[in-house]
C-alpha positions in Angstrom: 13.2 -41.1 71.0 14.2 -42.5 74.3 11.7 -42.8 77.2 13.6 -40.2 79.1 13.4 -37.7 76.3 9.7 -38.3 76.0 9.2 -37.6 79.6 10.9 -34.2 79.2 8.6 -33.0 76.5 6.3 -30.1 77.2 2.7 -30.3 75.9 0.3 -27.4 75.3 -3.4 -27.0 75.9 -6.0 -24.2 75.6 -6.3 -22.3 78.8 -10.1 -22.2 78.8 -10.5 -26.0 79.1 -8.8 -26.2 82.5 -10.1 -22.8 83.7 -13.7 -23.7 83.2 -13.5 -27.3 84.3 -15.1 -28.7 81.2 -13.9 -32.3 81.9 -14.3 -33.8 85.4 -11.2 -35.1 87.1 -13.2 -38.0 88.6 -12.2 -41.4 87.3 -15.7 -42.8 87.7 -19.1 -41.1 87.6 -22.7 -42.3 88.4 -24.4 -44.1 85.6 -27.0 -41.4 85.3 -24.6 -38.4 85.4 -25.2 -37.1 81.9 -25.5 -33.4 82.4 -24.5 -30.5 84.7 -24.9 -26.8 84.9 -23.0 -24.2 86.9 -23.4 -20.4 87.4 -20.8 -18.0 88.6 -19.6 -14.4 88.3 -16.5 -13.5 86.3 -15.2 -9.9 87.0 -18.8 -9.1 88.2 -20.4 -10.5 85.0 -22.9 -13.4 85.4 -21.6 -16.4 83.6 -23.0 -19.9 83.0 -21.8 -23.3 81.7 -24.1 -26.1 80.7 -22.9 -29.6 79.7 -25.2 -32.1 78.0 -23.8 -35.5 77.4 -25.3 -38.7 76.0 -26.9 -41.0 78.5 -24.9 -43.9 76.9 -21.6 -42.3 77.9 -22.2 -39.7 80.6 -20.4 -36.4 80.9 -16.6 -36.2 80.0 -14.5 -37.4 82.9 -11.4 -39.3 83.9 -9.4 -40.6 80.9 -11.0 -37.9 78.7 -8.6 -35.4 80.3 -5.7 -37.4 78.9 -7.2 -38.0 75.5 -8.2 -34.4 74.9 -4.8 -33.2 75.9 -3.3 -35.6 73.4 -5.7 -34.3 70.7 -4.5 -30.7 71.3 -0.9 -31.9 71.2 -1.6 -33.6 67.8 -3.1 -30.5 66.5 0.0 -28.5 67.3 2.3 -31.4 66.1 0.5 -31.4 62.7 1.1 -27.7 62.2 -2.1 -26.1 63.6 -4.3 -26.5 60.5 -6.9 -23.7 60.2 -9.7 -26.2 59.4 -9.0 -28.0 62.7 -8.9 -31.5 61.1 -6.2 -33.9 62.4 -5.6 -37.6 61.6 -3.8 -40.3 63.6 -3.8 -43.9 64.5 -5.2 -45.5 67.7 -1.7 -46.7 68.5 -0.4 -43.1 68.4 -3.2 -41.8 70.6 -2.6 -44.6 73.2 1.1 -43.8 73.1 0.5 -40.2 73.8 -1.7 -41.0 76.7 0.9 -43.3 78.2 -1.2 -46.5 77.7 -0.3 -49.9 76.5 -1.7 -51.0 73.1 -4.2 -53.6 74.4 -7.8 -54.4 73.3 -9.2 -53.0 76.6 -7.3 -49.7 76.2 -8.4 -49.4 72.6 -12.0 -49.8 73.6 -11.7 -47.3 76.4 -10.0 -44.7 74.2 -12.7 -45.2 71.5 -15.4 -44.6 74.1 -13.6 -41.5 75.3 -13.5 -40.0 71.8 -17.2 -40.9 71.3 -18.1 -39.3 74.6 -16.2 -36.1 73.7 -17.9 -36.0 70.4 -21.4 -36.6 71.8 -21.3 -33.9 74.5 -22.6 -30.4 73.8 -21.4 -27.4 75.8 -23.0 -24.0 76.1 -20.7 -21.4 77.7 -22.3 -18.0 78.4 -19.9 -15.1 78.8 -17.0 -17.2 80.1 -15.0 -18.4 77.0 -11.9 -16.3 76.4 -11.5 -15.3 72.8 -7.8 -14.3 72.8 -7.8 -12.9 69.3 -10.6 -10.5 70.0 -9.5 -9.9 73.6 -13.0 -10.5 74.9 -15.2 -12.9 76.8 -17.8 -14.5 74.5 -20.7 -16.8 74.5 -20.2 -20.0 72.5 -21.7 -23.5 72.0 -19.7 -26.4 70.7 -18.6 -30.0 71.2 -15.0 -30.7 72.2 -14.8 -32.9 69.1 -17.0 -31.5 66.3 -16.5 -34.4 64.0 -15.2 -37.9 64.5 -14.5 -40.5 61.8 -13.1 -44.0 62.3 -11.7 -45.8 59.3 -11.4 -49.4 60.3 -9.7 -52.2 58.6 -11.8 -55.3 58.2 -9.2 -57.3 60.1 -8.9 -54.9 62.9 -12.0 -55.5 65.1 -10.6 -53.8 68.2 -9.9 -50.4 67.0 -9.5 -48.0 64.0 -6.8 -48.1 61.3 -7.1 -44.3 61.1 -9.0 -41.8 63.1 -10.0 -38.3 61.9 -11.0 -35.6 64.4 -12.2 -32.1 63.8 -11.6 -29.8 66.8 -13.9 -26.8 67.4 -13.0 -23.5 65.8 -13.2 -21.7 69.2 -10.4 -23.9 70.5 -8.1 -24.1 67.4 -8.3 -20.3 66.9 -7.1 -19.8 70.5 -4.2 -22.3 70.1 -3.1 -20.7 66.8 -3.1 -17.3 68.6 -0.9 -18.7 71.4 -3.6 -18.9 74.1 -2.4 -22.0 75.8 -0.4 -23.2 78.8 2.4 -25.7 79.1 1.8 -29.2 80.5 4.8 -31.2 81.8 4.9 -34.8 80.6 7.6 -35.6 83.2 5.1 -34.6 85.9 2.2 -36.4 84.2 4.3 -39.6 84.2 4.7 -39.3 88.0 1.0 -38.9 88.7 -2.0 -41.2 88.3 -5.6 -40.1 87.8 -7.2 -38.0 89.2 -4.0 -36.2 90.3 -3.0 -35.7 86.7 -6.2 -34.0 85.8 -6.2 -31.9 89.1 -2.6 -30.8 88.3 -3.8 -29.3 85.0 -6.8 -27.6 86.6 -4.7 -26.0 89.3 -2.0 -25.0 86.7 -4.7 -23.4 84.6 -6.0 -21.4 87.6 -2.4 -20.1 88.2 -2.5 -18.4 84.8 -4.1 -14.9 84.5 -6.9 -15.5 82.0 -6.2 -12.2 80.2 -2.4 -11.9 80.4 -2.2 -15.7 80.1 1.6 -15.9 80.1 1.6 -14.6 83.7 1.7 -17.5 86.1 1.4 -17.0 89.9 3.6 -18.7 92.5 0.6 -18.9 94.9 -3.2 -19.5 94.6 -6.1 -19.0 96.9 -9.5 -20.5 96.1 -12.5 -21.6 98.0 -13.1 -25.3 98.5 -16.5 -25.2 96.7 -15.1 -23.2 93.8 -12.3 -25.7 93.3 -14.7 -28.6 93.5 -16.7 -27.0 90.7 -13.6 -26.4 88.5 -12.6 -30.0 89.1 -16.0 -31.4 88.3 -16.4 -33.1 91.6 -20.0 -34.2 91.8 -20.7 -33.3 95.4 -21.8 -30.3 97.5 -20.6 -31.9 100.8 -17.3 -30.2 102.0 -16.1 -33.3 103.9 -16.5 -35.5 100.8 -14.7 -32.9 98.6 -11.8 -32.7 101.2 -11.5 -36.5 101.1 -11.3 -36.4 97.4 -8.6 -33.7 97.3 -6.4 -34.9 100.2 -4.6 -37.7 98.3 -4.3 -35.5 95.3 -2.5 -32.9 97.4 -0.2 -35.5 98.8 0.7 -36.7 95.3 1.3 -33.2 94.0 3.5 -32.4 97.0 5.5 -35.6 96.5 6.0 -34.8 92.8 7.2 -31.3 93.9 4.6 -29.5 91.9 3.2 -28.1 95.2 5.4 -27.1 98.0 2.6 -26.2 100.5 -1.2 -26.6 101.0 -3.1 -24.8 103.7 -6.8 -25.1 104.5 -8.5 -22.5 106.6 -12.2 -21.9 107.6 -15.0 -24.4 108.1 -17.7 -26.0 106.0 -18.5 -24.5 102.6 -16.4 -21.4 103.5 -13.1 -23.3 103.6 -10.3 -21.6 101.8 -7.4 -23.5 100.1 -4.0 -21.7 99.8 -1.4 -23.2 97.5 2.3 -22.5 97.1 3.7 -23.9 93.9 7.2 -25.3 93.0 9.5 -24.4 90.1 8.1 -22.9 86.9 8.8 -24.4 83.4 11.5 -22.4 81.5 10.5 -20.5 78.3 12.0 -21.7 75.0 15.0 -19.9 73.5 13.8 -17.0 71.3 16.6 -17.5 68.8 15.6 -21.1 68.2 11.9 -20.0 67.9 13.0 -17.4 65.3 14.7 -20.0 63.1 11.5 -22.0 62.9 9.3 -18.9 62.4 11.5 -18.0 59.5 10.6 -21.3 57.9 6.9 -20.4 58.1 6.2 -22.5 61.2 3.4 -20.9 63.3 4.6 -19.3 66.5 2.8 -21.8 68.8 4.4 -24.8 67.1 7.8 -23.1 66.9 7.8 -22.5 70.6 6.8 -26.0 71.3 9.6 -27.5 69.1 12.2 -25.1 70.6 11.2 -26.2 74.1 11.1 -30.0 73.3 14.1 -30.3 71.0 16.5 -27.4 71.8 19.6 -29.4 70.7 18.0 -30.2 67.3 16.4 -27.0 66.1 19.4 -25.2 64.7 20.7 -28.1 62.6 17.3 -29.4 61.9 16.0 -26.1 60.6 19.2 -25.8 58.4 18.6 -29.3 57.0 14.9 -28.6 56.2 15.9 -25.3 54.5 18.5 -27.1 52.4 16.1 -29.8 51.3 13.4 -27.2 50.4 16.0 -25.2 48.5 16.6 -28.2 46.2 13.0 -27.9 45.1 11.3 -30.5 47.3 7.6 -29.6 47.7 6.1 -31.3 50.8 2.3 -31.7 51.0 2.4 -30.3 54.5 5.2 -27.7 54.7 4.9 -27.1 58.4 4.6 -30.8 59.3 7.7 -31.5 57.1 9.9 -28.9 58.9 8.8 -30.0 62.3 9.4 -33.7 61.4 13.0 -32.8 60.2 13.7 -31.1 63.5 12.2 -33.9 65.6 14.1 -36.6 63.5 17.4 -34.8 63.2 20.3 -37.1 63.7 18.5 -40.4 63.3 19.1 -40.7 59.5 15.5 -40.2 58.4 16.5 -37.2 56.2 19.7 -36.8 54.2 21.6 -33.6 53.5 21.2 -32.8 49.8 24.8 -31.6 49.5 26.5 -34.4 51.5 27.4 -37.2 49.2 29.0 -40.3 50.8 32.8 -40.4 51.1 34.9 -43.5 50.2 37.7 -44.3 52.7 39.7 -47.3 51.5 37.2 -50.2 51.2 34.5 -48.6 53.3 31.9 -46.1 52.6 30.9 -43.5 55.3 28.5 -40.6 55.3 30.0 -37.2 54.7 30.1 -34.8 57.7 26.9 -32.9 58.0 27.3 -29.5 56.4 26.4 -26.5 58.5 24.3 -24.5 56.1 23.7 -20.8 56.7 20.1 -20.0 57.3 19.1 -17.2 55.0 16.8 -14.4 55.9 13.2 -15.2 55.0 11.9 -14.1 51.6 8.9 -11.8 51.7 6.5 -14.7 50.9 7.8 -16.6 54.0 6.6 -13.8 56.4 3.5 -14.3 58.5 0.6 -13.1 56.4 -1.3 -10.9 58.8 -0.5 -7.9 61.0 -1.8 -10.0 64.0 0.6 -12.8 63.2 3.6 -10.5 62.8 2.7 -8.6 66.0 2.5 -11.9 68.0 5.8 -13.1 66.6 7.7 -9.8 67.2 6.2 -9.5 70.7 7.6 -13.0 71.6 11.0 -12.4 70.0 11.4 -9.0 71.7 9.7 -9.8 75.1 12.9 -9.0 77.0 12.8 -5.5 75.4 9.3 -4.9 76.8 7.6 -4.7 73.4 3.9 -5.6 73.6 1.6 -7.2 71.0 -1.1 -4.7 71.9 1.2 -1.8 70.8 2.6 -3.5 67.8 -0.8 -4.2 66.1 -1.2 -0.4 65.8 1.6 -0.2 63.2 1.0 -0.7 59.5 1.5 -4.2 58.0 4.4 -2.9 55.9 6.3 -1.6 58.9 5.8 -4.9 60.8 7.1 -6.9 57.8 10.2 -4.6 57.7 10.8 -5.0 61.4 10.4 -8.7 61.2 12.9 -9.1 58.4 15.4 -6.8 60.2 15.2 -8.8 63.4 15.2 -12.5 62.4 18.7 -13.9 62.2 20.4 -10.5 62.6 23.5 -9.9 64.8 22.8 -8.4 68.2 24.1 -4.9 67.3 21.7 -4.7 64.3 18.9 -6.0 66.4 19.5 -3.4 69.1 19.4 -0.6 66.5 16.2 -2.0 65.0 14.5 -2.3 68.4 15.4 1.4 69.2 13.8 2.4 65.9 10.8 0.3 66.6 10.3 1.8 70.0 10.5 5.3 68.4 7.8 4.4 66.0 5.6 3.1 68.8 6.1 6.3 70.8 4.8 8.2 67.8 1.8 6.0 67.1 
């Protein structure tokens, strides 16, 4: 993949992490800053967050914002496994964080992972459980388990790293409770502006209707300082920290305007944001969902590789139809899509052609993507409702209404919509709306 293509990728992260300010945007913290506690009201309900880190590392901050975003991206990239376990190399992690593979960076990244693993959070009434549609009280570490497998010859870093992410986070991601993060914008920004961008972007999203993203935002100076993890209660110091961040975000065209009104701790910040990220093509998402790819991973692949999804999905289906049994089905399909056109995977029905004295590859066959067999359908009513709501969002069909229908009806609607011509889809949608009106 070219550097330009990498810069155009869209990452995803759980909305809670930015909303609650779990990782400070500050690049450096005081040597004794190993815990913090904040209290606030959410919709009139008292809430509290307590963070207890190890004295050796301090609380999560700075580079931890980049490393944790990369871990969430790796989780989606590896097919959103329910157990939350992902494996990767140190080189891959550095690459995703935009860092050179040096001994100093390897040590910094290892310390970041250890700090995230050593820090315990207690969140009272403020963590959004998207699946249950409720605010819950939870306690966890951002990395529940961390294992380094180091080669004896590699004294600077790990040969392989295994991370288990907390169930509260992975369940939200699998259920689509995340927000997009622009890598093109991240590449333009340094820390702490990168981390501040993600906090502001999280605050733009409605925490309940999380796909709704506002074009403007008003927030008090002290509240924003708390969300950003700025360790100060002095308004002037907070303003001095935020001013260069605002300048960088305006220069990058993420912000178009920033206004500050009021005095002291009652200062109010008013933001006007720039262009929003486009949503992925629903047809491309449907092709991947039909191959048993979870909706969240399908949306990401459709957004990142729109030119490769159709042919890549066809190639993956053709290979699977020949009896290939990958160890990780979802990971295989996504890898075929990401790698399409670079020769990593061959079409099973495309033998080489002999022209004179030379041998050339046969033209890539355009295989018709079949409707999914019943065993390819999402297994639960919740999965089906989320998928159908996304595919039919332009029709005004909501997940909250779909979950009231029986599983058999949802399976039937799913098979009648995926890959069907527009006239058939229109008829099916009309039938679906009639069923919803009766339920």
